C-alpha distance (Angstrom), angle and dihedral (degrees) to the residues before:
residue distance angle dihedral
M1 . . .
N2 3.80 . .
L3 3.79 125.4 .
Y4 3.80 93.6 -117.1
E5 3.81 90.9 61.0
L6 3.80 90.5 58.0
F7 3.82 90.6 44.6
I8 3.82 93.7 50.9
G9 3.80 91.9 43.9
F10 3.81 89.4 54.5
R11 3.82 92.0 47.3
Y12 3.81 90.5 51.6
L13 3.80 89.3 61.6
K14 3.81 85.9 75.1
A15 3.80 122.2 64.2
K16 3.74 132.8 -150.1
K17 3.76 118.2 -88.8
S18 3.80 90.5 -109.9
Q19 3.80 91.9 53.3
G20 3.75 103.5 48.2
F21 3.84 91.7 147.4
I22 3.78 91.3 75.3
S23 3.79 90.2 52.0
F24 3.82 90.2 49.0
N25 3.80 90.7 54.1
T26 3.79 90.2 50.2
V27 3.81 90.3 53.1
L28 3.81 89.7 45.0
S29 3.80 91.0 52.8
M30 3.80 91.0 50.7
F31 3.80 90.5 47.2
I32 3.81 93.0 52.6
V33 3.82 90.9 49.7
F34 3.82 89.1 46.9
L35 3.80 92.1 48.4
G36 3.81 93.9 48.9
V37 3.82 93.9 48.7
F38 3.82 93.1 42.1
I39 3.83 95.9 49.9
L40 3.81 92.9 42.2
I41 3.82 93.4 52.9
V42 3.82 94.1 46.1
V43 3.81 96.7 44.0
I44 3.80 95.7 44.1
S45 3.82 91.2 45.5
V46 3.80 90.3 54.2
M47 3.81 93.5 44.5
T48 3.81 91.2 47.7
G49 3.81 88.5 49.3
F50 3.81 92.0 50.8
Q51 3.80 91.7 48.1
S52 3.79 92.3 47.4
Q53 3.83 92.8 46.9
I54 3.79 93.1 50.0
K55 3.80 90.4 47.9
D56 3.81 92.0 48.0
K57 3.82 91.7 50.4
I58 3.80 92.2 49.5
L59 3.80 91.6 48.4
D60 3.80 91.6 45.1
V61 3.80 94.8 50.1
D62 3.79 103.9 30.5
S63 3.78 131.2 45.9
H64 3.79 118.3 -80.5
I65 3.81 90.5 -139.0
T66 3.79 129.9 16.2
V67 3.80 127.0 -155.7
A68 3.81 108.3 -159.3
P69 3.80 141.4 149.8
Y70 3.78 119.5 -90.5
G71 3.78 117.3 -93.7
I72 3.79 135.4 55.1
D73 3.81 96.3 -95.2
G74 3.81 94.7 48.2
G75 3.81 93.6 -112.9
D76 3.78 112.0 -134.6
G77 3.80 91.5 -19.5
I78 3.82 123.5 -133.6
P79 3.83 108.6 -52.4
N80 3.81 95.4 174.9
Y81 3.81 94.5 47.0
N82 3.81 95.2 140.5
A83 3.81 90.6 60.8
V84 3.80 90.7 46.7
I85 3.82 90.6 50.2
K86 3.81 90.1 54.5
R87 3.81 89.8 54.1
I88 3.80 92.0 46.9
N89 3.82 91.9 52.1
T90 3.81 89.8 59.9
V91 3.82 91.5 63.8
K92 3.80 116.3 101.1
G93 3.81 113.9 -116.3
V94 3.81 96.9 28.8
K95 3.82 111.1 133.7
S96 3.81 104.0 178.4
V97 3.80 138.9 -6.9
V98 3.82 124.1 -151.5
P99 3.83 124.6 177.3
Y100 3.79 114.7 -145.9
L101 3.78 143.7 177.9
Q102 3.77 116.9 -144.1
G103 3.78 134.0 178.1
Q104 3.78 147.0 144.5
G105 3.78 122.6 -85.6
L106 3.79 146.5 151.9
L107 3.79 127.3 -103.3
R108 3.80 117.2 -144.0
F109 3.78 119.2 -171.0
R110 3.79 120.6 159.0
T111 3.81 104.2 -51.2
F112 3.82 95.0 -16.8
I113 3.81 124.6 101.2
A114 3.80 119.1 176.7
P115 3.82 138.5 160.2
V116 3.80 114.1 -103.6
L117 3.77 141.1 176.8
V118 3.81 114.7 -120.7
R119 3.78 118.4 -154.2
G120 3.78 125.2 -177.3
M121 3.80 117.5 -163.6
G122 3.79 138.8 145.3
S123 3.77 122.7 5.2
V124 3.79 138.9 -85.0
E125 3.80 89.9 -98.6
A126 3.80 96.3 47.0
M127 3.80 126.0 19.6
P128 3.83 114.7 -169.9
P129 3.84 116.3 -91.1
D130 3.82 88.0 -121.5
V131 3.82 86.5 68.8
T132 3.79 103.0 37.6
K133 3.82 94.8 50.3
F134 3.82 90.3 63.2
I135 3.82 96.7 49.2
T136 3.81 109.1 115.6
E137 3.80 101.4 172.2
G138 3.77 134.4 24.3
K139 3.78 132.1 15.7
K140 3.80 122.9 -19.4
K141 3.79 90.1 -151.9
L142 3.78 127.7 54.5
D143 3.80 115.5 -124.1
A144 3.81 96.1 -166.3
I145 3.79 137.9 25.5
D146 3.81 92.1 -116.6
E147 3.83 94.7 60.1
V148 3.81 123.0 104.0
Y149 3.80 142.4 -177.3
I150 3.81 123.3 -129.0
G151 3.81 133.3 -174.0
T152 3.79 122.0 -91.8
E153 3.81 91.1 -122.8
M154 3.81 91.7 52.6
A155 3.80 89.8 49.1
M156 3.80 90.7 50.1
N157 3.82 93.8 46.8
Y158 3.81 94.2 52.1
A159 3.84 99.7 29.2
V160 3.80 93.0 -116.7
K161 3.81 117.7 166.3
V162 3.78 131.2 -163.1
G163 3.78 107.4 -84.0
D164 3.80 95.9 27.6
V165 3.80 119.2 129.6
I166 3.80 118.2 -123.5
E167 3.81 131.1 -176.2
V168 3.79 123.3 -131.7
I169 3.80 120.4 -161.9
V170 3.81 118.0 -162.5
P171 3.81 137.4 168.0
K172 3.79 105.3 -104.1
G173 3.78 137.4 -171.1
R174 3.78 125.2 16.4
L175 3.78 129.6 -41.6
A176 3.81 111.1 -95.0
A177 3.79 126.0 -165.7
T178 3.80 94.0 -132.9
T179 3.79 105.8 33.4
G180 3.79 101.7 21.8
L181 3.80 114.8 -156.5
T182 3.78 118.2 -18.4
P183 3.83 116.8 -142.3
G184 3.77 122.7 -112.8
I185 3.80 120.5 -151.4
G186 3.77 127.1 -161.4
S187 3.80 133.8 176.3
F188 3.80 116.5 -141.4
R189 3.77 136.1 -177.8
V190 3.82 116.2 -131.9
A191 3.81 107.5 -120.2
G192 3.80 96.7 -179.2
F193 3.80 150.2 -33.3
F194 3.79 129.3 -101.3
K195 3.79 131.2 -160.7
T196 3.78 116.9 -161.3
G197 3.79 98.4 167.1
Y198 3.80 90.1 -121.9
Y199 3.80 107.8 112.8
D200 3.82 98.8 -149.0
F201 3.79 92.0 54.4
D202 3.79 97.4 42.5
T203 3.81 92.7 51.4
R204 3.82 101.7 37.9
L205 3.81 113.0 20.4
I206 3.81 125.1 101.6
I207 3.81 115.7 -173.9
M208 3.80 123.2 -158.0
S209 3.78 136.4 156.2
L210 3.81 118.2 -71.5
A211 3.83 92.7 -118.3
M212 3.81 91.5 52.6
S213 3.82 92.9 50.3
Q214 3.81 91.1 48.7
A215 3.81 89.7 52.9
L216 3.81 92.3 45.4
Y217 3.81 93.4 52.2
E218 3.83 92.2 35.5
M219 3.78 90.4 -129.5
G220 3.80 99.9 139.2
D221 3.80 119.5 -142.3
V222 3.82 92.8 -21.8
V223 3.82 133.1 117.6
W224 3.79 128.7 -156.7
G225 3.76 95.6 -144.6
I226 3.80 147.8 -3.6
G227 3.79 117.7 -129.1
V228 3.80 117.6 -146.9
K229 3.81 127.3 -164.8
V230 3.81 116.9 -161.9
D231 3.80 132.3 -152.3
D232 3.81 95.2 -126.6
I233 3.81 118.0 34.1
Y234 3.81 90.1 -167.8
R235 3.81 88.3 65.0
M236 3.78 93.7 45.0
D237 3.81 94.4 117.1
E238 3.80 91.4 50.8
T239 3.81 91.5 50.0
A240 3.81 89.9 47.5
R241 3.80 90.6 56.1
R242 3.80 90.2 51.6
L243 3.80 90.7 50.1
Q244 3.79 90.9 50.2
N245 3.81 89.4 54.9
V246 3.82 91.2 49.0
V247 3.82 96.9 49.1
S248 3.84 90.3 35.8
F249 3.79 113.4 -150.1
E250 3.78 95.4 -51.2
Y251 3.82 87.9 100.9
Q252 3.79 133.3 22.7
V253 3.80 122.0 -115.1
L254 3.82 115.7 -148.4
T255 3.79 130.0 179.1
A256 3.81 122.6 -140.4
E257 3.81 90.4 -103.7
Q258 3.80 91.6 52.9
R259 3.81 91.9 49.6
N260 3.81 91.2 49.3
Q261 3.79 97.0 34.2
N262 3.82 94.1 131.3
L263 3.80 91.3 56.5
F264 3.79 94.5 46.3
Y265 3.80 91.9 43.4
A266 3.81 90.2 52.6
L267 3.81 91.0 50.2
K268 3.80 92.3 49.0
L269 3.81 92.1 46.3
E270 3.81 91.8 49.3
K271 3.80 90.2 49.5
L272 3.82 91.7 48.3
I273 3.81 93.3 49.9
M274 3.80 91.2 48.6
M275 3.81 90.4 49.8
I276 3.81 91.8 51.7
I277 3.82 92.3 48.8
L278 3.80 92.9 49.3
F279 3.80 93.4 43.9
L280 3.81 86.3 58.5
V281 3.81 87.2 63.8
I282 3.80 89.3 58.4
I283 3.82 90.7 45.5
A284 3.82 88.7 52.2
S285 3.79 88.3 54.2
G286 3.82 87.9 57.3
F287 3.81 91.1 61.3
T288 3.81 90.1 46.9
I289 3.80 90.0 52.4
M290 3.79 90.2 48.6
G291 3.82 91.8 52.2
T292 3.80 91.3 45.9
L293 3.79 93.1 52.2
V294 3.82 92.0 47.2
M295 3.82 87.9 58.2
V296 3.82 90.8 44.6
V297 3.82 89.4 53.6
M298 3.80 90.0 50.6
E299 3.80 90.1 49.3
K300 3.82 94.0 47.3
R301 3.81 97.8 46.5
K302 3.81 92.1 115.8
A303 3.81 92.4 45.8
I304 3.80 89.9 49.8
G305 3.80 90.2 51.3
V306 3.82 91.3 50.3
L307 3.81 91.8 48.9
K308 3.80 91.6 50.3
S309 3.80 92.7 47.3
M310 3.81 88.0 52.8
G311 3.80 90.0 56.6
A312 3.82 104.3 -90.5
R313 3.79 110.5 154.3
P314 3.83 122.0 -129.8
I315 3.81 89.7 -112.3
S316 3.82 89.6 56.3
I317 3.82 91.4 51.8
M318 3.79 89.1 49.4
I319 3.82 92.0 49.2
I320 3.83 90.8 51.8
F321 3.80 93.3 59.2
V322 3.81 94.3 37.5
M323 3.81 86.7 54.4
E324 3.80 89.0 51.9
G325 3.81 90.1 55.6
F326 3.79 89.6 45.6
L327 3.80 91.8 51.8
I328 3.81 92.0 49.1
G329 3.81 90.0 52.1
F330 3.80 93.9 42.3
I331 3.81 95.9 49.9
G332 3.82 92.6 43.3
S333 3.82 92.4 47.0
L334 3.81 93.2 46.2
L335 3.80 92.3 52.5
G336 3.82 90.4 43.7
V337 3.81 92.8 51.6
L338 3.82 93.9 46.8
C339 3.82 94.3 47.3
G340 3.83 92.3 40.0
L341 3.81 93.1 53.0
A342 3.81 92.4 44.3
T343 3.82 91.4 50.0
S344 3.82 94.2 45.2
L345 3.81 92.5 50.4
N346 3.82 92.6 48.0
L347 3.81 99.9 32.4
E348 3.80 94.2 117.9
A349 3.83 92.5 54.3
I350 3.81 91.8 44.3
I351 3.82 92.8 52.2
R352 3.81 91.8 46.8
W353 3.83 89.4 50.1
V354 3.81 91.5 49.9
E355 3.82 89.8 48.5
G356 3.81 89.8 50.2
V357 3.81 92.2 50.1
I358 3.83 93.1 48.0
N359 3.80 95.0 44.9
G360 3.80 93.4 43.3
S361 3.81 93.5 48.3
M362 3.81 94.4 45.7
T363 3.83 92.1 46.3
W364 3.81 89.7 53.2
I365 3.84 92.5 46.8
Y366 3.81 92.5 48.6
K367 3.80 90.4 48.6
V368 3.83 96.6 46.1
F369 3.80 95.3 46.4
N370 3.84 92.6 36.6
I371 3.81 91.7 -128.0
G372 3.76 95.5 147.5
M373 3.79 135.8 -97.5
W374 3.80 121.8 -27.0
F375 3.81 115.9 -144.2
D376 3.79 113.8 -148.1
I377 3.78 115.2 -110.2
S378 3.79 129.7 -145.3
L379 3.80 119.4 -145.7
V380 3.79 89.6 -152.6
P381 3.82 105.6 31.6
Q382 3.80 112.4 -157.9
N383 3.80 94.1 -143.7
V384 3.82 88.9 61.8
Y385 3.81 103.8 38.0
Y386 3.83 96.3 23.3
I387 3.79 94.7 -141.4
D388 3.79 130.9 122.5
T389 3.81 96.4 -150.5
I390 3.79 138.7 18.6
P391 3.82 104.5 -93.9
T392 3.80 116.1 -139.6
Q393 3.77 126.7 174.7
I394 3.80 120.1 -177.8
K395 3.77 118.3 -156.0
P396 3.83 109.6 -160.9
E397 3.81 93.5 -154.4
F398 3.80 90.6 55.1
V399 3.83 92.3 49.2
V400 3.81 89.9 51.4
M401 3.81 90.6 48.5
I402 3.84 92.1 51.7
A403 3.79 93.1 48.5
A404 3.81 93.2 44.7
F405 3.81 91.7 49.6
A406 3.81 91.9 50.2
V407 3.82 92.7 49.6
F408 3.82 91.5 44.6
L409 3.81 92.6 50.0
S410 3.80 91.9 47.4
T411 3.80 90.5 51.1
V412 3.81 93.3 47.1
A413 3.83 90.4 48.8
A414 3.80 88.6 58.6
I415 3.82 94.8 56.2
F416 3.82 97.8 82.6
P417 3.86 97.7 49.9
S418 3.83 88.5 41.2
W419 3.80 90.4 53.9
Q420 3.81 89.6 49.9
A421 3.80 90.7 51.6
S422 3.82 92.1 49.4
R423 3.85 91.1 55.0
M424 3.82 94.9 55.6
R425 3.79 115.9 114.9
P426 3.82 113.2 -128.4
V427 3.83 96.6 -140.9
E428 3.83 94.6 51.6
T429 3.81 94.8 44.4
I430 3.83 92.4 51.6
R431 3.82 94.2 41.5
Y432 3.81 95.3 58.1
E433 3.81 96.6 41.4
């Protein structure tokens, strides 16, 4: 490719003063490329941030790896869990091991009855650090075996205060053919509240000591699972395979992603669908570029004829218009990447500014026209999304892929009009101009 081809291609981006419509279409093509790249970077950064935050909260609250019996109901549990724990501690990469007993139940407090998840872990003397670090109110150490911790959201929903007594109803004993499962009822004093940041736990989970849960479910000295935290979460699958070899196939070993595979699959599917929809915007820009270049070729018929009569080869004419498509895609993608990165990095401040403008304007309107009182709105309400900030996570490789795809598509869209321009005969183009 010669330098003059790039120079002419750049000059063809601008139109004559009498033909401003062509120039408008060129700007429109750049804008569509810019818009597609910009929206795709911002939306995918936010969705990646949401997915990463949810994953981090699950891994922070729950076990990285769980060793449990086969079956949904836990079967007979793990009676020899102390021996299994000793084997697990020999595996490289294991940070901590906590046996637990977990099951469904019902919370009854005053007139409220709600389904809950009961988890027994640790002891009265020493609750696991993964529990105590989330306690926001109350004692960080249980004084009696009949004390429990509940989530702040659960406490708020049912007006429970520290020191109140709640009842927990659970299915106890073994399943019988005639009587089924008999219910077990226990009264517990709330020792404190915890806030994990994971909505399902903060609204449904009740934590008590392991001994108390075993007595409540009448299970004896048995646990339903062993939670394992690892040193490196990025090597979680590798550590899980080692644990499976250590415990053999007597028990199943599941990672946090495998236990929550429906949630993570839904997040990935939602992200994929959004990517496809937004990529269609960039594909639409390709057709706009193609239409723009067809009109540019029609406008430049005389110039093409002059270039060919001066010795320009058909391949050079084709390169000129392909370069024009490339430049449209490159400029649009560059602006889209710069604005997309700037918006993603400052999205929290932008949303707060927009909220301030909306709330300030509506407060003034309500006051001037004496409509009433305006209640401030939140574009991302915490009680719906359960997040304190807008999570964004930018992956450089993904940004490069978006920009490269937009430039590639813009260049490919220019091939057909460029091929048409290269087939024009110089004598005929000059004769009819």
